[in-house]
N, C-alpha and C positions, 0 to 999 in steps of 0.2 A: 556744376552737379549734374551726373544723369541721373538715369533710370527714378526723374522725377521725386528725387532725394530719398531715395532707399537706403543709403549710407551717409549719413549727414551730422553725424561727427558723434558728439558720446551717448547722445541719446540714442541715438540710432537700435543699440541693443535693446530701450527699452521698451522701445511699441515699434513694431512692425507696418508702415505706413500700406494700407490699402488690402493686409491681409481680410479682410472684412468682405471685400467684396468676391465670391464665388461665380461661376468658376475662374480657373487662371485665367480662359480668353476673355472672360470680361475685366479682368483683374489688369492685362496686359495692354488694354483697349485706354481703359481708366487712365493708368499709367501713362500712355501716349499723349493724351489728349494734355493731362496736365505738361507734359514740354513741350507738345503742340500752342496750347494757347498762351504757356507763355512767354513764349519764342517768340509768338504772331500774333499773339492777340486773338481771340473769340470769334469774332466777325471774320478775318482775315486767315482763318483753318477751315480747311474744307473736310469735310469723312473721309477724304478720300485720303488727306495730309494724315491724318489719324490712323486708319486702317495701316497706311503702308509705314508708318513707325510701329506698329504693332507688328508689322512682316506678315497682316489679311489680309485679304480681299475687300473691298469698301463692303458686297453683298453681306459679309459675317459680322459686319458691325450691327448692321441693323436687326441681328438673332439677337443680340444682347440688349442694345438703347435703339429703343423708337424715334431718338431724333437726337441732333447735336448737342439741343438745349439742356436734354434728359441727361448726356451723360456730366452736361457743367453741374446739372443741379446737384450730382449725387457725390462730386468731388465739392461743391460747395458745402451741404447737406456734413459730410465725412467732415470737413474741415472746422467748421460754426461748432460743429456735437465735441470734436478736440480743445478746441477753445474754452468752452464753457466747460467742460470736465476739469483743464488743467485749474482754470479760475477759482470751481468750486471746491478742491480737492485746496488749494492753501487759502480757502475761507474754514473747510472745518478742521485744519490743522490746529496743530498747537502755540502755542504764543497768546500776546497782546495784540490787537492792531498794529502797531509798528511792524512787527514778524511776521506778520501774514499779510501783510502788503507788500514788504521786500518780499514774501513769498512768488506771492501770486504776479508780480513784475518778472522777479526772474527767470519763473519759469514761462509766462506769455514770451516774454523777449527772443526767449531760448529756442521755444516753438518756431516763432517768427524767423530766429535767423536758422534753423539748422535746417529749416523746412521752407527755407526759402522759395525755392522753385512752386513748391506747391500753397506754398502762403500766399501769393501774389496775383495767384488763380484765383484763391480764397476769395480775397480781400479786395480785390480791384476789376472783378470780370463779372459785379453784381448787376448791372445796368443790363447784364444780356438777358437774364432771368426773363421768365413770363411775371406777367404780375401772382399770378397767385404763389410760385417758387420763391418769387421773391418775398412775400407779404411773409411766407414761412420763414424764409431766411431771416428778416428782421425780428422776426417775434425772437429767434437765437439768441440777436444782436444784443435784443433791449434786455433779455435775462445776464446778458455779459454784463453789462453797464451794471445791471441792478445787484449785482456782485459787489461788482468794486466801487459802489456806492455804500453798499451795509460795511463794507470793511473803515469806508472814509469816516464813514457816521457816529460807528463803534469809538474809534481813533479820538473822534472832536468830544462823547459825551466822557471820552476818559482822560483826556487834558493833554493824549498823547502829539494832535495835530490842531493846528490852527488851519482850517479850512472855510472861508465865509461863503464859499458858494459849490457845494458838495455836487451837483448835475454838473456842474462845468467841471469843476477838476476830474472827476469821474471821465468824461471824455477826454481830457487831455491827457489824461493817464493810458488808455486805452488805446489814444491817437501816438499815442510815442513810441507806444509796443508795437503798433500795427507796423508801423512806417519802417520799422527796422524789417522788413521783407524787401521793400522796391530800394534798400541800397546796402544789403550785405552782399557781401563778395566772398568767398572762401577763401582766395588765395590773399582777402588782406590781412592785417595783423592783428586781429583778434579772433577767439572760438567767439560761437555759441553762447558758451559759459562765460567768456571775459564780459562779453556786451551785457548778458543779462544781470552779471554783478553790477558792473556800472551802469546800466537804466535803473536797478534798484537801490542804489546809490542816492542818485538822482531823483528819482521819485522821493524818496525819504527826505531829504535836503525840503526837499519844496513845499513838504505837506506838514514837516516838525513844526510842534511849538515852539513858540522860541523860550529858550530860557530864561529866567530872570534872577 
């Protein structure tokens, strides 16, 4: 998928990735960085690689980003903000915990599949961030974990879920969703929507209280 998931399937009409990045030159450089990091990895990518993909000179990059790490941080921050937004929207949505957990998983997986190039960089290049930036991003990840925990806890209280270990289950659920970015292929048999529906069903079966 080209242009850093600019056309990522059905959800592409709902949110245009990187539109919040201005001016246009800065956005182009960020899109080029996503593609380069996903293809070659952060450490193997040079600022010259990024600038070249964006059709600019290496000097032009430093007008908008002081370092390559600053670019990675911007990508990671936007991606993690989006992830938290998706989960909070599901938590605040209508329905019982079972329905809200399904919505959370479905939406989260859909994003990681539909934006798989971006998501791979967001989720798997964290160790390249500076200590301060890594601490900031881990704070956002803890907030996402807390949202899933709250849904699980409310489901247990309502008798809908049988989850002896809520923290461990929250980690398992998020890990399942995030891993989609690693293997999803746009040429595969399933669309992002279909993978989201499948995972929502699987997670529902995993946590549901057994009917007696």
